[in-house]
C-alpha positions, 0 to 999 in steps of 0.5 A: 522803758515801756513793757511789751503788752503797752508795745505792742497796743500803741503798735495795733493802735498805729495800724488803725490810724493808717489803716483810717489815712488809708481808706481817707486818700481812696477815698479823697475825690469823693470826699471832696466833691461833698465838700464842693457841693457845701455840705453844711456844718450841722450835716457833718454832726448830725453823721457824726452823732450816729454810730453808724454814720457813714463818715471816717472819723479819730475821736479822741476822748478824755474821760476825768473820773473824781472820786475813783478808788478807796482813795478817791484819787482822780482817774484818767481814760483817753479812747482813742477810737477810730471810726471806719465805714465800710462799703459792701453794695450799694444797700449795706456797709460794716461799720468798724469801731475800735476803743483803744484806752490809755490809762492814768491810775490813782493809787489804789492799796493796799492793791498793787497799781501801776501809774499808767498804761493800756486797758482792753481794747474793745472792736465792733463791727455793725451792718447797717443798711446805707440809706435810712428808712424816715429817720431810721436806721440800725446797726446790729453785728458782734462786739469783741473783747482784746486784751492789750492790758499793761497791767493785772491791774487795768483789765482782765487778760482774758479774750471775750465777745457779745454782741452788739446793735443799735438802732438810730432816728434821724430828724431836721434836729433831733439824733437819737437811740440808743446802744449796747452790747454785752461782753461775755469773756471766754474763761477767766478765773472767780475770786481775787484777782479775778479774770472772767467778766460779763459786763452790759453796756447801755448808751442811750443818746440825745443830740439836738442839732442848733445849725452852725455846727452847735449841738446839745447832748447827752450820751450816759454810759450805763454799764452793770458787771453782772459779776459783782458781787456788790453794787453792779451797775453805774448811771450816769446823769449829765449832758455836753455840748458839742461844735463842730468846726473847720480847719482852714476852712476844709479840715472839719474837726470835732468839739465836746466838752460835758459832765456827768454824774453817778447818783448809782455806781459801783464800789470805789468807782468815781462820783462824777466825770468830764467828759473833753474829745477832739475829734478829726472827720475825713 
């Protein structure tokens, strides 16, 4: 039996996916016109590489973390992360990005653990201009952490929030930039079983597009827990390859495979990670 929180989290995920489908249905004529105009795989891929790109997508990103925890186990995180652009007017967009983690956890004995559950949802909304200037575009807005955990071992049960921002530069072959956010808990406890948190995420990214939907990329996810008493930072180093295909000649699907090593990591953090992703584009 799934717990009540797990059912709620999966229900939220379903609502998000239905919202994406509804938005896609409303915009279908425009999307069809774009397809008829012969939009290339590379043009679509470059929009996907831009965190504030004006495109609807539903990525499923798998992060397999090796040598995680006190017993050097393998942890699996599947992030369901729909992206929905909302057109405010001819000059401005709001890009809504949601991340719902589904977590398969190795044993952390002597700590009590569960083998599977949902982590906290992260929701961010970027106010962004619709038109770049000299290839530059930016976004800024709030980020919120929603306590949808199905077990206390999978995250905090306290709401949190903070600011987020991104800046992106696009050229004929390159999409590069940096995304940053910091989330503080609204209350919580300290000490053993702490639920307070103060976490910063910094994600630089660089994509070089080779044509026909192929790209070479690096997008390490640097994190720091300001409340940690020991090692605070996780700093990955690695790369990934991306390929955009069209299923049935029509539906764009973005595929990604990469590997990252963590030379700097928090105690009991994984030593390396394999990242894979499939993203459906509407």
